[in-house]
GUMAR-750646 format. One record per residue: residue number from 0; residue in three letters; z, x, y of N, C-alpha, C in turn. Coordinates in pm, 1 decimal. Each point is the difference from the previous one (the first is absolute). Example, Ala and Ser with C-alpha at 12.3 -4.5 7.8 and 13.67 -1.06 7.14 Angstrom:
BEGIN
 num residuo     n.pz     n.px     n.py    ca.pz    ca.px    ca.py     c.pz     c.px     c.py
   0     ALA    780.0   1319.0   -569.0      0.0    -89.0    119.0      0.0     90.0    120.0
   1     SER    -72.0    -35.0    105.0      6.0     82.0    119.0     73.0    -77.0    109.0
//
This chain:
BEGIN
 num residuo     n.pz     n.px     n.py    ca.pz    ca.px    ca.py     c.pz     c.px     c.py
   0     MET   8042.4   4014.0  11340.8     40.0    106.8    -89.4     20.1    -53.4   -137.6
   1     ARG    -67.5     62.8    -97.3     -0.2    -49.8   -136.9    101.9     78.1    -84.9
   2     ILE     87.1    -69.1    -66.3    106.2     60.1    -77.9    -13.5    -38.2   -147.2
   3     LEU     30.2     96.2    -88.4      8.1    -28.1   -141.5    147.5     -8.9    -39.6
   4     LEU     40.7   -112.8    -52.9    138.5    -22.2    -46.0     -1.1      0.8   -152.7
   5     VAL     73.8     95.1    -56.9      7.7     16.6   -146.1    142.4    -31.2    -43.0
   6     GLU     15.3   -119.5    -57.8    137.1    -45.5    -36.9    -12.0    -91.9   -120.2
   7     ASP     73.6     30.6   -110.0    -11.5    -80.3   -123.2     83.4   -126.6      6.3
   8     ASN    102.6     -4.2     88.8     75.9   -122.1     17.8    -86.1    -98.6     81.7
   9     ARG    -55.2    -97.6    -64.5    -95.8    -87.9     64.6     61.2    -84.5    109.7
  10     GLU    124.4    -39.3    -15.0     67.5    -78.7    104.2     18.3     85.3    125.3
  11     LEU     47.4    124.4    -21.4     16.2     88.2    115.8   -134.4     34.6     64.8
  12     ALA   -100.0     24.6    -85.4   -133.2     35.0     53.4    -56.8   -112.3     83.9
  13     SER     18.6   -124.3    -48.9    -50.8   -115.8     74.6     68.6    -14.3    135.0
  14     TRP    134.3     18.9      0.3     76.4     -9.6    121.6    -38.9    111.0     99.2
  15     LEU    -12.0    122.7    -48.5    -39.1    110.2     87.1   -140.7    -15.5     52.7
  16     GLY    -91.8    -45.5    -88.9   -138.1    -21.2     43.3     -8.1   -101.6    110.1
  17     LYS     72.3   -112.4    -14.0      2.6   -102.9    103.4     55.8     52.9    131.6
  18     ALA    108.6     73.1     -9.2     62.0     53.5    122.1    -91.9     98.1     73.2
  19     LEU    -68.1     86.1    -74.8    -88.3     97.4     61.0   -127.3    -65.1     57.0
  20     ARG    -48.2   -103.3    -66.6   -114.8    -70.5     55.2     37.8    -71.7    129.1
  21     GLN    121.3    -54.6      8.2     48.2    -61.9    121.4     11.6    101.4    110.4
  22     ALA     18.5    127.0    -37.5      7.3    109.6     98.4   -140.4     55.0     30.8
  23     GLN   -101.3    -73.2    -46.7   -139.2     29.6     31.8    -53.3    127.4    -69.9
  24     TYR     46.0     22.7   -121.1    -60.7    101.4    -85.3    -87.7    -70.3   -107.9
  25     ALA   -105.8     67.9    -36.6    -75.6    -47.6   -116.9     66.7     66.3   -121.2
  26     VAL     35.6    -79.8   -104.8     77.8     48.5   -111.5    -68.9    -29.5   -133.2
  27     ASP    -19.0    104.7    -79.8    -41.1    -18.3   -139.3    121.3     24.1    -88.7
  28     ILE     21.4    -83.6    -99.4    113.8     11.7    -88.6    -41.0     23.3   -142.0
  29     VAL     55.6    101.1    -61.7    -18.5     22.1   -146.1    134.1     19.4    -63.9
  30     HIS      9.4    -24.2   -132.6    130.1     -7.4    -66.1     19.2    108.3   -105.8
  31     ASP    -93.5     89.1    -20.3     20.3    110.4    -96.4    -71.5    123.1     49.8
  32     GLY     39.9    113.6    -59.4    -54.6    129.8     46.2   -145.9     14.7    -28.6
  33     GLU    -49.7    -59.7   -107.1   -139.5     13.6    -34.0    -88.4    -67.3    107.1
  34     ASP     38.4   -118.4     40.2    -74.7    -73.1    102.3     15.5     72.7    136.8
  35     ALA    117.7     61.1     24.0     19.1     74.6    126.7    -91.9    119.2      5.3
  36     ASP    -10.2     74.5   -111.1    -90.1    117.1     -6.4   -140.1    -41.4     22.3
  37     HIS    -42.5   -112.3    -58.0   -135.7    -50.0     15.5    -26.3    -39.2    144.8
  38     ALA     93.0    -72.7     62.6    -19.0    -44.8    138.2     -7.5    118.8     93.7
  39     LEU     79.2    103.6    -23.7     -0.9    117.2     89.2   -125.0     82.8    -14.9
  40     ARG    -66.3    -10.1   -113.5   -127.3     67.1    -19.3   -116.4    -80.3     63.6
  41     LEU     19.9   -129.7      6.3   -106.8    -91.4     45.5     -2.8    -19.3    149.7
  42     ALA    117.3    -13.0     61.5      7.1    -37.7    145.9     79.1    101.6     78.8
  43     GLU    -17.9     -6.1    133.9     74.6     85.0     91.0    110.0    -82.4     65.9
  44     TYR    121.4     54.5     -4.1    116.4    -69.3     59.3     59.8     81.5    112.0
  45     ALA     65.9    -71.7     89.9     74.7     65.8    108.1    132.9     44.2    -49.9
  46     LEU     56.6    -67.9   -104.4    132.0     34.1    -53.3     18.6    -63.8   -135.5
  47     VAL     84.6     64.3    -79.7     36.9    -52.7   -134.4    148.6    -14.2     -5.6
  48     ILE     43.1   -118.1    -51.5    140.6    -24.0    -29.8     11.0     -3.3   -155.1
  49     LEU     72.8     92.7    -54.7     -6.1     28.8   -144.1    137.0    -10.3    -66.6
  50     ASP     10.5    -89.6    -96.0    117.4     -3.0    -84.5    -18.6    108.0   -109.4
  51     LEU    110.1     51.7    -51.6    -11.8    104.8   -100.3      4.5    -51.7   -143.8
  52     ALA     80.7   -103.4    -24.9     15.7    -52.2   -133.4   -112.7   -103.0    -28.6
  53     LEU   -114.7     47.8    -35.4   -118.3    -83.6    -21.3    -42.8     -2.6   -147.2
  54     PRO    -53.0   -109.9    -46.8    -57.5     -1.4   -133.5   -132.1     74.0     -5.9
  55     LYS    -38.6     38.9   -121.5   -126.9     69.3    -30.7     -4.0    142.3     50.1
  56     VAL      8.5     19.8    129.2      8.0    138.0     58.5    111.8     -2.2    103.5
  57     ASP     95.4     91.7    -11.1    112.1     -0.7     92.5    -43.2     42.4    139.3
  58     GLY     81.9    -37.9    100.9    -34.9     25.0    136.0    -12.2    148.9     33.4
  59     MET     80.2     84.7    -59.9     -6.9    143.4     30.7   -132.9     55.6    -46.2
  60     THR    -51.3    -47.2   -112.0   -131.3     45.3    -48.6   -110.7    -48.1     93.7
  61     VAL     13.1   -125.2     48.5    -98.5    -52.4     93.1     -1.8     89.8    124.5
  62     LEU    117.1     38.4     49.1     10.1     81.9    119.9    -58.1    140.9    -25.5
  63     ARG     31.9     55.7   -117.8    -51.1    133.0    -32.9   -150.0      1.1     -4.7
  64     ARG    -59.3    -98.2    -64.5   -144.4     -8.1    -11.7    -64.2    -17.0    136.1
  65     LEU     62.9    -78.8     87.3    -50.2    -25.6    135.9     -8.8    133.2     76.6
  66     ARG    105.0     77.8     -4.7      0.7    126.1     72.2    -93.2    103.9    -63.1
  67     GLN    -14.2     -3.8   -131.0    -94.0     89.9    -67.6   -143.5    -24.9     43.4
  68     ARG    -30.2   -123.6     45.3   -132.8    -31.8     49.9    -11.6     32.2    149.9
  69     ALA    101.7     61.6     55.2      4.7     42.0    141.8     -1.0   -118.9     92.5
  70     ASN     50.8   -113.2    -48.0     12.7   -120.8     81.2    130.7     10.7     77.4
  71     LYS     -8.1      1.4    133.9    117.9     20.2     83.2     60.8   -130.7     55.4
  72     VAL    -35.1   -115.1    -54.6     49.2   -126.2     48.3    157.4      5.2     -5.6
  73     PRO     66.0    -46.8    105.0    147.9     -2.4     -0.3     50.7    -91.1   -112.8
  74     VAL    103.1     45.6    -67.8     62.9    -74.1   -108.3    146.8    -18.4     24.8
  75     ILE     45.1   -124.6     -0.8    143.1    -31.8      7.9     44.8    -47.3   -136.2
  76     ILE     95.4     66.7    -58.4     50.7    -34.9   -131.6    112.8   -103.0     13.1
  77     LEU     -9.5   -108.2    -75.6    110.1    -96.3    -12.5     62.8     17.6   -137.5
  78     THR    130.8     13.9     -5.6     62.4     17.2   -130.2    143.7    -49.2      0.5
  79     ALA     42.6    -47.0   -116.2    140.8    -39.1    -13.6     86.8    120.3    -31.3
  80     ASN    -64.7    110.5    -38.8     70.2    125.2    -32.0    -29.4    102.5    106.4
  81     ALA     82.3      3.2    104.0    -24.4     91.8    111.0     90.6    121.1     -5.8
  82     SER     21.7     52.8   -120.0     82.2    119.6    -14.8    -64.2    115.5     70.4
  83     LEU     81.9    103.6     30.6    -51.0    118.7     65.5   -113.4     63.8    -82.7
  84     GLY     23.4     14.6   -131.7    -99.2     58.3    -85.5   -131.6    -77.1      1.1
  85     GLY     10.6   -132.0     -2.1   -119.7    -82.9      5.5    -76.2     13.1    128.6
  86     ARG     75.9      0.8    114.9    -66.1     17.8    127.8    -69.5    134.5     11.6
  87     VAL     66.1    106.2    -46.0    -58.6    130.2      4.9   -127.1      5.4    -83.6
  88     ALA      6.5    -56.7   -117.6   -116.0     -0.8    -90.1   -119.7    -72.7     62.6
  89     GLY     26.8   -115.4     61.2   -104.7    -76.5     63.1    -60.7     71.1    118.6
  90     LEU     85.3     59.9     81.6    -51.5     73.8    118.0    -80.7    121.8    -46.7
  91     ASP     45.9     64.1   -100.8    -72.7    117.1    -53.8   -138.6    -39.0    -55.9
  92     GLU    -11.0   -123.3    -49.5   -130.5    -46.4    -51.4    -93.5    -45.9    111.8
  93     GLY     53.9    -13.2    119.4    -87.9    -35.8    114.7     33.5   -131.3     67.2
  94     ALA    115.1    -61.2    -30.2     39.2   -121.1     72.1     36.4     37.2    145.2
  95     ASP    -19.9    -94.4     90.3     27.1     21.3    140.2    134.0    -57.5     43.8
  96     ASP     47.2   -100.5    -75.3    126.1    -64.4     37.5     55.2    -71.4   -123.3
  97     TYR    131.8    -30.5      5.6     69.6    -66.6   -109.4     79.6   -114.3     59.1
  98     LEU      5.2   -113.1    -70.5     83.8   -112.2     39.0     62.9    -58.6   -123.7
  99     ALA    132.7     -6.2      0.7     71.9    -47.8   -115.6     10.2   -154.6      4.2
 100     LYS    -14.5    -63.2   -115.9     20.6   -143.0    -12.5    150.1    -25.7    -17.5
 101     PRO     55.4   -109.0     55.3    -65.8    -96.1     89.8    -13.2     57.5    140.6
 102     PHE    -94.9    -57.7     76.9    -21.6     51.8    136.2    -33.0   -120.0     88.6
 103     GLU      4.6     26.2    130.4    -36.7   -101.6     97.7   -146.5     18.3     37.4
 104     ILE    -75.9   -112.6     12.3   -142.4      8.0     30.7    -21.6     71.0    134.8
 105     ALA     89.7    -15.9     93.4    -14.9     60.1    131.7     -1.7    153.0    -14.0
 106     GLU     82.9     55.2    -88.4      0.8    145.0    -20.7   -128.5     45.0    -65.0
 107     LEU    -48.2    -74.0    -95.6   -127.7     37.2    -65.6   -110.2     -3.1    101.8
 108     GLU     -6.2   -100.9     84.4   -108.1     -7.2    102.5     10.2    115.6     96.4
 109     ALA    119.7     39.6     36.9     17.5    115.8     90.0    -50.3    129.0    -66.7
 110     ARG     30.0     14.0   -126.4    -46.0    122.0    -73.4   -151.1     -3.9    -14.1
 111     ILE    -56.3   -116.2    -20.2   -146.3    -12.3     -6.4    -63.8     43.3    130.6
 112     ARG     53.9    -50.1    109.7    -56.5     35.4    131.1      9.2    150.6     24.8
 113     ALA    113.0     58.6    -37.7     17.9    144.4     19.6   -103.0     77.6    -81.7
 114     GLN    -23.4    -41.1   -125.0    -97.0     72.9    -84.0   -142.9    -20.7     47.9
 115     LEU    -29.5   -116.5     51.9   -135.2    -22.5     53.0    -25.4     83.1    123.0
 116     ARG     99.3     14.7     85.1    -15.6     86.7    119.0    -24.8    144.2    -46.9
 117     ARG     77.7     49.6    -95.7    -18.1    137.2    -47.9   -138.5     16.1    -62.9
 118     GLY    -39.0   -101.7    -77.9   -130.7      7.9    -65.8   -117.4      1.3     98.0
 119     ASN     24.0    -54.4    116.9   -105.9      0.6    103.7     28.1    101.4    107.9
 120     ASP     86.7     97.7    -25.6     31.9    107.8     92.7     47.6    -51.2    135.3
 121     ARG     84.9   -103.7     -3.1     51.9    -56.0    127.1    147.9      8.9     -0.4
 122     ALA     54.5     94.3     79.3    145.1     18.7      7.0     63.5   -114.5     74.6
 123     SER    -62.2    -45.8    105.1     57.3   -105.9     83.7    -31.8   -137.8    -54.6
 124     PRO     97.9    -91.6      6.9    -26.8   -138.0    -48.0    -86.7    -78.5     96.2
 125     GLU    -33.7     54.8    118.4    -85.0    -71.3     90.8   -134.0     74.1     14.1
 126     VAL   -107.9    -75.9      4.2   -136.6     54.2     19.5    -58.1    -70.2    119.4
 127     THR    -51.0     75.9     96.6    -58.5    -57.3    118.2   -147.0     43.1      9.6
 128     ILE    -90.2    -98.5     15.6   -140.8     28.1     17.4    -46.5    -84.9    118.1
 129     GLY    -18.9     65.9    114.6    -31.6    -80.7    119.7    107.6    -98.8     27.8
 130     GLU    -38.8   -125.7     19.1     97.8   -106.0     28.6     65.7    -55.6   -126.1
 131     LEU    -41.3     47.5   -114.9     49.6    -50.5   -128.8    118.2     82.6    -48.3
 132     LEU    111.0    -66.9    -31.6    114.4     69.2    -51.4     40.0    -64.2   -136.0
 133     PHE     23.1     85.7    -99.3     42.6    -43.0   -130.1    141.9     52.3    -23.3
 134     ASN     96.2    -90.7    -18.9    136.4     36.7    -27.6     19.6      4.1   -153.9
 135     GLY     12.2    123.2    -51.9      8.5     16.4   -145.5    129.0    -49.8    -60.2
 136     ARG    104.6    -15.3     83.3    126.8    -54.7    -52.6    -12.8   -147.8    -31.1
 137     THR    -59.4    -70.6     94.8    -12.0   -147.7    -14.7   -137.4    -42.3    -50.7
 138     ARG    -94.9     96.4      2.9   -141.1    -22.9    -39.2    -62.8   -110.4     89.8
 139     GLN     39.2      2.5    127.4    -57.8    -90.7     99.6   -100.9     73.9     85.3
 140     PHE    -99.1    -76.0     47.1   -100.4     54.2     92.8     24.5    -59.2    138.1
 141     PHE    -21.2     80.7    105.3      4.7    -44.0    136.2   -124.6     50.7     73.3
 142     LEU    -62.2    -89.2     73.4   -115.4     35.2     78.1     28.7    -25.8    147.0
 143     SER     -3.1    107.2     78.7     37.6     -8.2    146.1    136.3    -59.1     15.6
 144     GLY     92.3     33.6    -86.8    138.9    -45.0      8.5     28.2   -138.4    -61.1
 145     GLU   -105.6    -69.5    -39.2     15.5   -132.4    -60.8    -13.9      5.1   -150.1
 146     SER     79.5    -80.5    -71.5    -11.1     -5.0   -144.9   -140.2    -47.0    -39.4
 147     LEU    -61.2     72.3    -95.1   -135.4    -33.6    -43.4     11.1    -87.3   -123.9
 148     LEU    -49.2   -123.6      7.6     11.8    -94.4   -111.7   -115.9     23.6    -98.3
 149     LEU     33.6     29.8   -120.9    -99.1     28.3   -104.6     38.3    -73.4   -127.5
 150     THR   -101.4    -40.2    -75.4     24.7    -54.8   -133.1     37.2    116.8    -92.8
 151     PRO     60.5    -29.1   -117.4     32.5    110.4    -87.9   -114.4     95.7    -34.2
 152     ARG   -116.2    -54.9    -23.7   -115.5     83.7    -35.4    -47.0     77.6    123.4
 153     GLU     -2.1    -59.8    116.5    -35.0     72.3    122.9    100.0    112.4     25.4
 154     HIS    126.3    -29.0    -23.6    101.9     99.6     16.8    -22.1    116.8    -92.3
 155     ALA    -33.3    -28.6   -125.7    -24.5    107.9    -99.2   -113.8     86.6     40.4
 156     VAL   -108.1    -59.5     52.6   -115.5     76.5     44.8     38.6     93.1    113.8
 157     LEU     66.2    -56.8    101.5     31.4     80.7    119.2    104.2    105.2    -33.5
 158     GLU     98.4    -31.6    -84.2    102.2     98.4    -37.7    -64.6    122.3    -68.1
 159     HIS    -93.4    -27.5    -91.5    -64.8    108.6    -69.9    -81.4     86.0     94.2
 160     LEU    -70.5    -62.4     90.9    -81.3     76.5     98.5     86.4     78.0     96.2
 161     VAL    115.7    -57.0     38.7     91.0     70.9     90.6     59.2    121.9    -69.7
 162     LEU     47.2    -15.2   -125.4     63.3    109.0    -67.4   -102.7    108.9    -37.3
 163     LYS   -129.0    -41.3     -3.8   -104.9    101.1    -24.9    -75.3     34.7    126.9
 164     SER     53.8    -31.4    115.3    -73.3     21.5    125.0    -38.8    146.1     14.1
 165     GLY   -118.0     21.0     52.0    -52.9    135.8     10.0    -88.3     37.1   -117.4
 166     THR     -3.2    -80.5   -103.3    -85.0     21.0   -114.4    -78.8   -126.4    -29.1
 167     THR   -113.9     20.3    -63.6    -82.9   -113.5    -38.4     45.2    -58.9   -135.5
 168     VAL     16.1   -131.3     -4.1     45.6    -69.2   -119.6   -120.5    -73.6    -62.2
 169     SER    -32.5     27.5   -123.2   -111.4    -63.7    -67.2     30.4   -150.4    -18.9
 170     LYS   -103.8    -76.2    -11.6     18.0   -143.7    -25.0     72.0    -24.7   -133.5
 171     THR    -30.4     82.2    -98.8     67.5    -14.8   -131.9    150.2     31.2     14.6
 172     ALA     33.4    108.0     67.3    142.5     37.0     14.8     77.5   -108.7     78.0
 173     LEU    -65.9    -51.9    104.8     64.9   -104.2     79.8     20.0   -126.5    -81.6
 174     SER   -103.2    -34.6    -77.7     11.8   -119.7    -82.5    108.2     14.2   -104.4
 175     GLU      9.0    118.4    -65.0    102.1     23.8   -102.4    140.1     -1.8     56.9
 176     SER     14.1     35.1    129.1    131.0     -1.2     63.4     46.3   -140.9     30.5
 177     VAL    -94.8    -92.7     10.2     29.9   -138.0     43.5      8.0    -96.3   -116.6
 178     PHE    -84.3     20.6   -105.2     -3.7    -96.6   -107.2     55.0     60.1   -128.8
 179     GLY     79.4    -75.5    -72.1     54.0     41.9   -129.8    -89.6    -45.1   -113.1
 180     PHE     39.5     35.0   -125.0    -75.7    -33.9   -116.3    -25.0   -150.3    -12.1
 181     ASP    100.8    -75.4     37.0     -5.0   -148.7    -20.9    -70.1    -71.7    114.6
 182     ASP    -40.2     69.9    100.3    -73.2    -65.6    109.7   -147.8    -10.6    -30.9
 183     LEU    -53.7   -118.6     19.8   -143.3    -18.4    -21.5    -72.0     17.4    135.3
 184     ALA    -37.8    121.7     29.1    -57.4     32.4    129.9   -148.5     20.3    -10.6
 185     ASP    -77.2    -71.4     84.1   -142.1     25.9     11.2    -21.6    138.3     60.2
 186     PRO   -104.9     72.6    -46.5    -25.2    133.3     51.4     -9.6      9.3    153.2
 187     SER    -43.1   -112.5     64.0    -15.6     -1.7    143.2    127.2    -43.0     73.2
 188     ALA    104.8    -31.2    -75.3    122.2    -54.2     59.5     61.7     97.3     99.0
 189     ILE      0.5    129.0    -30.4     60.9     96.8     89.0    -68.6      1.5    133.9
 190     GLU   -134.3    -22.7      0.2    -72.4     -3.1    126.9     47.6   -117.9     87.5
 191     ILE     36.4   -109.6    -61.5     47.2   -116.6     72.3    132.8     31.8     66.1
 192     TYR     89.7     65.7    -72.7    131.9     31.5     54.9    -10.4    104.9    110.2
 193     VAL    -88.3     99.6    -15.6    -23.1    101.0    101.8    -51.8    -72.4    124.8
 194     HIS    -93.5    -92.8    -13.9    -53.2    -74.4    114.6    109.5    -76.3     71.9
 195     ARG     89.3    -62.7    -74.2    110.5    -78.6     62.2     92.5     94.1     76.9
 196     VAL     31.3    115.0    -57.1     89.9     92.1     69.8    -65.3     49.7    127.7
 197     ARG   -131.0     29.4     -8.7    -74.5     43.6    119.9     12.4   -104.3    113.1
 198     LYS    -12.1   -126.0    -37.4     10.0   -106.3    100.9    137.8      0.6     65.7
 199     LYS    104.2     29.2    -75.7    134.3     -0.3     55.9     30.6    124.7     82.6
 200     LEU    -85.6    100.9    -15.5     20.6    121.5     80.4    -93.4     -3.3    124.0
 201     GLU    -78.4   -103.5     13.3    -93.7     -9.2    114.1     75.9      5.7    132.5
 202     GLY    -60.9     67.3     97.0     60.8     13.1    132.5     86.5    126.2     12.1
 203     SER     20.6     68.2   -114.7     74.6    126.8      3.2    -92.8    112.4    -24.6
 204     SER     54.4    122.8     12.0    -80.6    118.4    -24.9     -1.9     42.0   -145.0
 205     VAL     69.9    -74.0    -85.5      8.4     29.4   -144.9   -115.1    -68.9    -73.0
 206     LYS    -77.4     78.0    -69.5   -117.8    -53.5    -68.0     -2.1     40.6   -145.4
 207     ILE    -63.2    -84.4    -81.8    -28.7     35.3   -139.1   -148.0     26.9     -9.0
 208     ALA    -33.7    128.0    -12.9   -140.4     38.4     -9.2    -47.8     -6.0   -144.9
 209     THR   -120.6    -45.9    -18.2    -66.4      3.6   -133.5    -92.7    118.9     -6.8
 210     LEU     27.2     89.1    -91.7    -85.3    118.3    -16.3    -83.8    -26.2   -122.2
 211     ARG   -127.2    -26.7     24.0    -89.6    -45.5   -110.0      2.5     97.8   -115.4
 212     GLY     25.5    -52.2   -117.0      1.0     76.8   -121.6    133.2     72.8    -25.9
 213     LEU     89.9     -1.4     99.1    126.1     72.7    -11.5    122.2    -92.8     -3.8
 214     GLY      0.8    -96.4     91.5    115.3    -91.3      5.1     41.6    -34.1    140.4
 215     TYR    130.4     -9.8     22.3     55.6    -44.3    126.7     89.6    106.0     60.8
 216     LEU      1.8      6.0    131.7     83.0     93.8     73.3     67.4    -71.3    116.8
 217     LEU    133.7      5.9      4.8     72.4    -56.7    112.9      6.6    104.7    108.2
 218     ARG    -43.5    -37.3    121.9     -5.5     97.3    108.1     42.6    -60.6    131.5
 219     HIS     32.0     89.3     90.0     38.1    -37.7    136.0   -105.4     46.2     97.2
 220     ASP    -71.6    -95.4     60.4   -105.0     33.1     99.3     63.3      7.2    138.5
 221     GLU     11.7    121.8     53.2     64.9     17.9    129.6    -97.4    -36.9    115.9
//
């Protein structure tokens, strides 16, 4: 899952980015509203974490422009000013959640998971496909009751396919969910990770089908 973090405090942004990457998210970081607006026009994100007090273009304007383009990506606002009026204004502009600074990283991660479930129309934190189970609270995979060991990139591939199960995911969309701006990824890299995940699902009824010209589909062969 690829996240855009918009925070002008570089020390805080670096700490948050490191914590979220350790939680197996791909994270792009920008430090002003102008770069945030540009990134949101250029790439597709699963979620945006947005500070309001930004240089060049303020966060509320970034949010307003985003919603005017009919972009429905979930947005969590981080702010030191969590007054009632500020929260109401942000929610009215299209924010999905608010978190006041200072905060605990565990609470931010829980709010991220909740927004990602809503964004993928999944009310339950658990997703079961054949013998494969994904626990959305812990973001762990289990295959036939046993923990499925995956590298961070393999995990990102399978998580995206699970959350989009029932729909075809293009190679471009899958690649963008796994790799951030700073990752130097070969165009064929996503095929390598899909192949590795397929190998780890061998022996089960859960398959990753390649639909030529369309992308990948996670399915359960009964």
